[in-house]
N, C-alpha and C positions, 0 to 999 in steps of 0.2 A: 287462798292465797290472791293477792290483787296483781292485776294485768295493768301495767303503765305503759301509755303510748305517747311518745314524745316527737314532736315535730315530723310525723310520719308524711313522708311524700313518696309518691311514685309517679312517674313520668315515662311515657313511652318513647323510644328514639330520641332523637338530641334536642327536642324542643321542650325544654324544662319549664317555659312560660305556660304551657297547657299541661297540666297533671290530672291524673285520674284521682288523686289524691295530693291535697295541697296541705301541709303544716298541720297534721291532726293531731290533738293533744285529748286524751282521754285518761281518766284512773278508773278503772272498774273493779269492782267488788263481788263477792258471790251475790248474786242476784238474777233475776229472769230478766233480760233486756230485750226490747223490741229495736230494730234497726230497719229506719225507713228512709226512703228518699225515691225520687223518679228514676227511671231506667237511664243508666250511665252516671249515676250519682257517687258512683265508687264504693258500694255495698259490698258487692263479690270481691274486689279489689283489696278491700280492708280485709275481710275474713281470709282470704289467699294470703295476706302477709302475714297475719298472726300466724298461719297453719304452715308458714314457711314453704307455700308453694310457690310465691312470686318472692322476690328481693326487692326491699324499697331502695328508692334512689337516695333518700338519705332519710336518719331518723332512727328511732329505736323502739324496740317492744320488749318489755322485760315481765316476766313472770317473778314475784317476790324478789325483785332486782336482778334476776339472772336474764341477760339476753337469750332470745329464744331463736335467733339467727343462726341457723345450720347447727343448731344444738339439739343432738336427739334425745339427752336427756329430758330437757325442757320440753321437747315436743310430744315425750311419752305422757306430758300431763295435758295435752290440748288435741281435740278430736273436731274436725270439721267433715259435715256433710254436704256436698254439693255433687252436681251432676256426672262429675269427673270422678268420684271416690273408684279406685282401681279393684273392684271385686271380679274375682275369676269366673266366667259365664258356666263352666263345665262344674264347678263345685257346689257340693251341696251346700245348704243354709247353715245346718249345724258345724260344716269345716269352716265356714267363713267365720263363724263365732270364735270358735278354736284357736282361730289364727290371730284373731284380735285379741283373745285372751292372752296369749304368748307375747305378742309385742307389748301391750299395757299392763301385764301384770294381774289382770283378774277379769272376772266377767260374772254377772248377775245371771245364773242360770234359771233360776226360778221365775225372775220378772221377766224374762226373756221367754219363757215357755208361755206365761200367762199372757203376755202382749202378743205373739203369734198365734195362740189360740182366739184372741179376741179378733185378730184380722183374718182369722181362716187360712192360715199358711203354716203347713207341716215342715218340721225342720228338716226331714229327709229329703226335700225336693232339691233338686239342683236349681241352681240361681237363674240359669238360662232359660228353665220352664217356667217362669213366674210372668205374670203380666208387667207392664213397666210401673204400675201402682204399687204390686207387689213388692218388686224390686225396690222401689222407694222405701217402703215400709220395713225392709229388712235392713237397710242402711241406717233407718231411723232407730230401729231396735237395737242395732250394734250402738249407736251413738250413746244411748241411755244406759247401757248395762256395763259399759268399761269404767274403771275408777278413774276418770280423767278429772280435772280441777275445772278446766274449761271447755265446753261445748257448744260449737258453733255450727248454727242451722242455716244453709241459704236456700231460700225459697223451698222450705222443706214438703208443703203441702200442694206443691203444682200439679201433681198428678193423682191427688188423691180426691176421692168422693166426698161429701158433706158429712156423712157418718164416720168414715175414716179419719177426716181430719178432727172432729170432736174428739173420738177415742185418742188420736196424738196428743191433742193439748190436755187431756186428763190426765195422761201418762206424763208428759213433760212437769205436771205441778206435782205428782206422786212421786217421780223420780228426785224432784228438787226438796220435797219435803225430807225424803229419807235421808238424802246427801245433799245440802246445801253447797253449790258451787256456782260460777259464772256460766249463764247459758244465755248466748246471744241468738235471737232469731229474726234474720232478714228474711221480710215478705212485703208484698202488696195486698195482702188480705188484712189489712188492720183491725178493722171492726173485730173479727173472729177472736183475736188475739189480745183485744183490749183489757179482758178480765184476767188475762193470763201472767201478762207481764208487769213486773214492778217500776222499771225505769223505762224509759223511751229516749232514742238517739237518734236527731234526723241529719242525714246527710244531704247536702245541695251542691251539685258542682264540685265536688272532691273537698268540699270544707264541712266541718260540724257546725250546723247553724243554730241547734237545740240540744239541752242533754237535761231531762226533767223528771220527776216522779209522775208516773202516768194517771196516779189518781189527781193530779195538779192541773189537769189541763184546762179545766174552766177557769182558773187564776190567770192563764197564760193568754187568752183572747175571749172575746167577747164579740156576739153579732148584735147588732141595733137596727131596728125595723122600724120604720115610721114613714112620716111625712118627709120628702126629699130636703126642702129647704132647712125642715126642724133639725133633722139629722145632720145635714151639712155645718150649722152655725153651732151646734154641740161639739163635734167633732173638732171643729176649727178652734174654738173657744176653750176646749178643755186640752188643745196641743196634742190629740191621740194620734198614734201612728197607724195610718190603713194597712191592712194587709189585703183584703179584697172589697170590692164594690159591685152592685147591682142595682140597676133601677128599672122599674116597670110603672111607665108614666109617671105619676109625683109621688110613686112609693119607692123608698130606698132600703137596701139591705146592705148594710156596711159592717165588714169584721175589723175589728181594731186589735191592736195588741194589747195585754193587760187586762184586768177585772175593772168592771165598771159598776160603782155602787147603783142599783136601782132608786134608791130612794133620791139621787141627785138628778135623775132623768127630767126632763120638762114632760110636759103633758104631750102625748101623739108618739111617744117612742117606747118601745118595748124590746128587753133584751131576749136573746136566745141562746142558750147554751150550745156548745159544739162538742161534738163527738172528737175522739182521737184522731179519727181519720180525716173528718173536717179539718181540723188543725194542721196536720201535716199537709194537705192539699193547699190550704190556705199559705203557708209560710214556704212551699217550694212551687209557687205559681208560674215559674218559667221567667220570661220576661218581666213580670210585672214585679216578681221579686226583686228585681236589680233596681226597680224604680219605685220602691214604696215612699221614699221622702218626699220624692217629686209629684207622687200620687195625693199624699197627704195634703200638698199644698194647695195641688189644683182641683181638690174634690168640690169644692162650691162652683167652680167654673164649670165642672163636667157636669153636676148634679143639674146647673141652671140650662147649661145646654139641651140635655136631655129633658128638662121640663117644657123649654120652649118649643123643641121639635114635637114633643106629643100635643101640645097645645095647638102648633100648627097646623099637625095632621088633623086634629078633633075639626078646627076650623073648615078645613079643606073639605072633610065629607060631610059637614054642616051646609056648608054652602052648596054642595051637590045634591043636598036633599037625600043623603045616603044615611 
């Protein structure tokens, strides 16, 4: 099933000029997606809207052409795991799973038993007797065992230790291999799931700034390292868009949008590949992200100022005999 999101906007209160989501458009097909962005970017809002936990200000969400808003039949194909999933505390884990089976029309009991065993959780224990991390695992197991077409994870590993996180990622891959569907994982732990996801979505201040195949990240941006003046001249002459920059004395580290052919680089500049996490950070740089064009235009002056300041400082220390 395809999940189509059209002009989705969510504003809180009467001020529609400041929206948690602002005209979001996405077409999601069966795949494992990573949903990334800084705190307040709109990730949780987007997932809650898809799952009908929130109502949009305007826009639509359709699952194979059917609007999911207030549609119980459509919502039976969507499962959201977040901190507010309403599991009753006194109920046993196995009873929770039976309730999910009744609502969603099925449950993979064999897979759930194997996952619980791997995480050391007994199905006969009450949900209230579990630790915070174990309760989170129960929610994750339920999500992977119901026969839904869309599974949404909002910060699914925030309470898990490293070993449990690794097991969860492996179970996600196993679940998807046996039953391909749309899985969206919103998380700040980007490097850990870089090898799990197929596609990435970046939200920045309520808007989708990028959506791409995870394996293509190295074609989306390049880091140039070298003599500050040489880097500055190359970036200017090639009309490259600057995402981030750092200077250390006369050395510059500049990240630009797009790929750069290493054969076209002048002497004194080398390229460095970005990880998925580094790319997400670069394109969600806060105030810098709103001023990238200005940064590209002013880069030579910025680097020149830094170089002059370094030279002046060096001269002062030399004059003092230090």
